[in-house]
N, C-alpha and C positions, 0 to 999 in steps of 0.2 A: 498097327499095320493098316495102311490105307489101301483100299481096294478100288481097282478100276472096273467099272461095269462093262461087260462085253457088248460088242455091237450086235444088233438084232435086225431082222429083215425090215422093220419099219423105219430104219435109217438112223436110230440112235447109235451112238458110238461108245467107245470104251471109256469115255469120261462121264458117261451118263447124260451128256448134252447132245443136241443135234449138231451137225457140222456147221450150221449157221452160227450157233453160239460159240463155236471154236474157230470161226472164220479168221479172226484176227491172228490167232497163233499160226494157222496154216499159211496165211499170206506172209507173215513174218518169216516163217521157215523158207518159203519160196524166195523172199528177198535175200535172206542169208545165202542161199545157194547161188542166186543170180549175181549178187555182188562179188562173190568169190570167183565165179567163172568169168565175169567181166574183167576182173583184175588179171586173171591168168591169160585170157585171150588178148589182152593188151600186149602181153610180153611174148607169147608163144611164137609168132612169125619171126621175131627178132632172134629168138633162140635157135630156130631151125636154120636161119641164114648163117648164124655163127657156126653151126655144126657143119654145114657145107664148106664154109670158108676154111675150116680146120683140116679139110680133106676127107672125102668119103672113105678112103682107105684107113683113116685113123679113128673112125667112129667107135670102134671097139674099145679104144683107150678111154674115150669120154664115158662110155657105158660102164667100164670097169671103175673109173674114178667116181661115177655116180653111185655104184654099188658100195664102194668103200666109204663114201660120205654118208650113205644111208646107215651103214653099220655103226658109224659114230653118232649120227643124229638120233637114232631110235632109242638107245639107252638114255640119252639126255631127255627125250620125251617121256620115257618110262619113269625116270627120276622125278620129273616135274609132276606127272600124273599121280605119283605116289604121295605127293606132299601138298598139293593145293586142292581146294574143293573142286568137284567135277564142274560146277558152274563157272569156274575160273580158268579151266584148261585152255579153252579156245581163245579167250581174250589174251592170255599170256603168250600163246604160240603166235597168234596173228600180230600182236603188238611187237614181239621180237622180230618177226618177219618183216614188218614195216620198217624197223630200224635197219635191217639188212639191206632192204631195197634202197633206203636213203644212202647207205654206204656204197652200194654199187653205183648209184647216181653220181656220187662224189668222185668215185674212181673214173667213171667215163668222162666226167667234166674236166678232171685235172690231168689225166694221162694223155699225152700226145698220140701214142700208139697203143691203145689199151687191149692188146691181143690177149694177155693173160686174164684181164678183167672179164673179157668175153667168155673165155673158157671156164673161169670160175662161175660166171653167171649161168652158163649152160648147165653145169653140174648142180648148182644151187637150185635153179628153177625145176630141174628134173626131180630132185629130192622133195622140194617144197610141194610140188604139184600133188604127188601121191599122198603125202602126209596130211596136207590141208584138206583135200577132198575126203580122205578117210575120216579125219577128225570131224568135219562138218556132218557127214552122214552118221557118225557116232553120236553126235549131239541129237540128231533127229530120232534115231532109234532109242535113245535114252529118254527123251522128252515125250515122244508119242508111243503109246502102247501098241501092241501088234494089230489090234482091230482097226485102228486109224491108219497105221503105217501101211497096211496092205492096200488101202484105198488111195492114199495120197502120194505114195512114193513115185508112181508113174507121172503124176503132175509135177513133181519136183524136178524131173529131168527136162520138162518144158521150161521151167524157170531157168535151169542151167543153160539151155540152148539160147534162150532170150538174152541172158546175161552174156553168153559168149558172143552173140551177134552184136550186142551193144559195145563190148570191149573191142571187137574187130573194127566196128565203125569208128569208134573214138580214135583208135590207133591210126586208121587210114586218114582221117580228117585232121588230126592234131599233130602228127609226127613232123610235118613240115614246119609247123609253128613252134613247137616246144621241144622237138627232138627226142631222142631216146631217154635223155635225162628227165625231161618232163613226164614222159610216159611212166617211168619208174616211180616218180613221186606220186602221180595220180593213182597208180596201182596200189601203192602203200595206203593212200587215203581210202580206197575202196575196201581194202582188207580190214581197216579199223571199223568202217561202217558195218561190214559183215559180222565182226565180232560183237558189235552192239546188239545185233539181232539175237545172238545166242544168249546174251544176258537177259533179254526180254523173255525168251522162251523158257529158260529155267525158272524165272520168276512166275510165269504163267503156270508152269507145272506145279510149283509149290502152292499156288492159290487153288488149283484143282484138288490137290491133296487135302488142303484145309477144308474145302467144301465137302468132300467125301467123308471126312472125319465127322463133320457136323451131322451129315445125313445117315451115318452108318447105323445109328440106333433105330432108325425108322425103316430100315430095309427088311423086307419079308424073307422068311425062310425059303420061299420059292425062288426069289430073285438070287439069293445067295447060292442055292443049289444050282441055279442056272449058269453060274460062272464056270467056264471051261478050265480044266486043270492046267491046260497048256499056257494059260495066262498068268500063272502064279509067279513066273519070273518077273512080270511087270509090277508086282505088288511091292511097294517100298514104304519105308518110313518117310514122313514128309520132309525131314531134314537131311536125307541122304545126299542130296546135291550139295549140301554145305560141308560135307566131309570129304577128305581125300580118299582116293581109292585104296591107298596103302599098298603093301606088298613090295616085292623087289622090282627094280627097273627092268629086269629080265623076265618078269612074270608072264608077259605075253608069249615069249618063245616057249617057255616051259609048258604053258597051257596048250599050245598048239601040239607039242610033242606028246602030251598026255591024252588028248582027246581025238578019237578016230574021226569024229564029225569035223572038228577044226582042221585036222590033217587033210581031210577030203577037200575042204575049201581052199587050203593052201596049195594042194596039187592042182586044183582047177585054175587058180590064179597064176601058178607057175607056167602052165600050158598056155593060158591066155597071153601072158607076157612074152613067152618064147615065140609063139606064132606071129604075134603082132610085131616083134622085133625083126623077124625075117621080112615082113611086109614093109617095115620102116626103112630097112636097108635098101630094098628095091626102090622105094620112093626117092631116097637120096641119090641113088645111082642114076635114075631116070631124069630127075630134075637137073642134076649136074650135067647130064648129057644133052638134054633138050634146051636148057636155059642157063648158059654159062654166066650171064650177067647177074651179079648179086641183087641188084634192085629188082630185076624180073623174078628172081627166085623168091624174094620176100613177097612179091605180089602173087605169085603162084601159090605159095603156102597160105596166104591170107584168103585167096579165092577158094581153095579147097576147104578151109575152115568155114567160110561163109556157106558153101554148098551143104556141108554137113549139118551146121546149126539150123539153116533154113529148112532142110528136109526133116530134121528132128522135130522142130516146132510144128510143121505141117502134119506130120504123122500123129503127133500127140493130140493136136486139135481135132482131127477128123477120124482117126482109126484106133489109136493105141488102147483106149479104155476097154472097148468091147473086145478087141483082139486079145488083149492080155487076159481077160476073163475066160476066154475060150481055150487058150493054150495052157494056162496055168503056169506054175513056177517051173515045171519041166520044160515047157516050150521057151520060157524066158531065158533059160540057161543053155539050151541045146541048139536052138534054131540058128542063131548067128554063127557059132563056130562051124556048124555044118555048111552054111553058106560060104564061109571063109575058105573052107577046104576045097569047095568047088571053084572058088575064085582063084586059088593058087593053081589049080589045074588049067584054068583058062589062061593065066599068065604064062604058064609053061608052054602052052600051045601058041600064044600070041603075045610076046613080051613087048607090047607097045604102050606108050604113055596113056593113050585114051583108054585102053583096057584097064590099066592100073587105076586110073581115076575112078572108073565105075566100081572096081573091086574095093578100093580104099574107102570110097564114100559109103558103099553098102556096109562095109565092116564097121566103120565108126558110127554110122547111124544105128545099126543093130546093137552095137555096144551101149550107146546112150539110151535107146528106147527099150531094150529088152534085157540085156545082160546086167547093166548097172542096177536097175530096180530089183531084179532077181537076186543078185549078190547081196544087196542090203537086206532083203527080206530073210536071208539065211541067218542073220544075226539077231533078229527080233526076239528069239527065244533063248538067248544065252545070257549068262550072268553079266552084271554091269561091268566088272573088271575086264571080261573078255571083249565087251563091246568097244572098249577103249584100247587096252593093251594088246590082246591077241589080234584084234582086227588091224591095229596099226602095224603090228609085226608082219602080218600077211600082206597088207596093202603096200608096204614099203620094202622090207628086207626080202621077202619071198618074191615080190614082183620085180625088184631090181636085180635080184640074183638070176631070175629068168632072162631079163634083158642082157645081163653080162654074159651068161653062158651061151645064149643064142647068138650074141654078137660075135663071140670067138668061133662058135660053130659055123656061122655063116662065112667068116673069113677063111677058115680051114677048108670048107667046101669049095669056095671060090678058087683057092690055090690048088686044090685037087682036081679042078675042072669038072666037078660033080654038078648035080642039078639041085642047087639049094632051094629053088622054088618048090620042087616036089617034096623035099624034106619038110619045108614049112607046111605044105598041105597035110603031111602025115601028123605033124604036131596039132594042126587045127582039128583033124579028125579025132585024135585022142582027147582034145579039149571038149569036143561035142559029147563024147562018151562019158567023160567026167561030169559034165553038166547034167546029163540024163540021170546019172547015178545020184548026184546030190539032190536033184529035184525030187526023185523018188524017195530019198531018205527024209527030206523035209516034209513030205505030205503026211 
């Protein structure tokens, strides 16, 4: 059993090395996240435009189709994770996704009126987005022990935002020259490059395990006693990443239903998705009303993304580190949903596009800078199988079920001439309470 030495006030971290000695792995982790988000943000504005083109009143059907596709995709992911080594899961998933993108590119190039290709792409990207991001974070929580993860996960969202900005810039400048087909091929290449970083990180982790094995006999009793019991989940045999996780493809779902802690995370994500879907429907309604031209719609979606990613990078560079230390994990999980609840109230009082832009940007920036790192820290102390299977179940099936349920709820409330915005605010308030409970449980 290879032990990770816990972080200490002098700056040593859980690998027994300084952060400088681990800088290469930390940078590679950031590149992994950055490349993934660059690929996604190449494609996101196009997906949003396709959603509007299909009719704002039909969005609930696309959300339901996305949920159904997620129910198909997750057992396939669970089957793969049960049979290939952990270090190979991300290369397999991203490699197959690159092939899917090549298929969509061919469909767009060969079909004269690719309406259904666009609809299928909307559903596929919505499923892929959650699964890929969840998998990437699973790799990081697997490779880095809790002591390092608590310090670097905030910076990982900076890499994500920088990657998102890069993807948006590439899309804006290249779409005229290479078209949507070229963007899909470029995104596929970025995914393959991201998967290569995961291979490096697992190799680095095995090398660290080998180093600790050689040094184990020289460790003093005092140092061994100094290891916190909470880190025992991070203790692994050096060859664990070479073994499949095993178990059933449905093990993630059963783990969530068995564990009160994982059920709490699932409830948090369900409320997150539901409240965000209410805001998403409002975005589509307002964009369709204010900007009827599809080209202008794509530009508006891209501009919103640029605002979000730029603000996220700025906050991380100047404020996030010290702020996150002060508020702790409770603040990471509860502040943003509380702000979203207030934002829903403002939208109910002043349902204008400019008000929506402020609320939407604040929500997404808060989710990137606070909620996402807090969510991922919740998984640093769970067994490896839960880091991949239970986490993927929560981040995909639970999340998309929240989307689908909220989509139909929003439709029914619109038909009943009710106030869906206020209902969304209630969901956001419940989301904040759930985040507070989870943060207290994690402490």
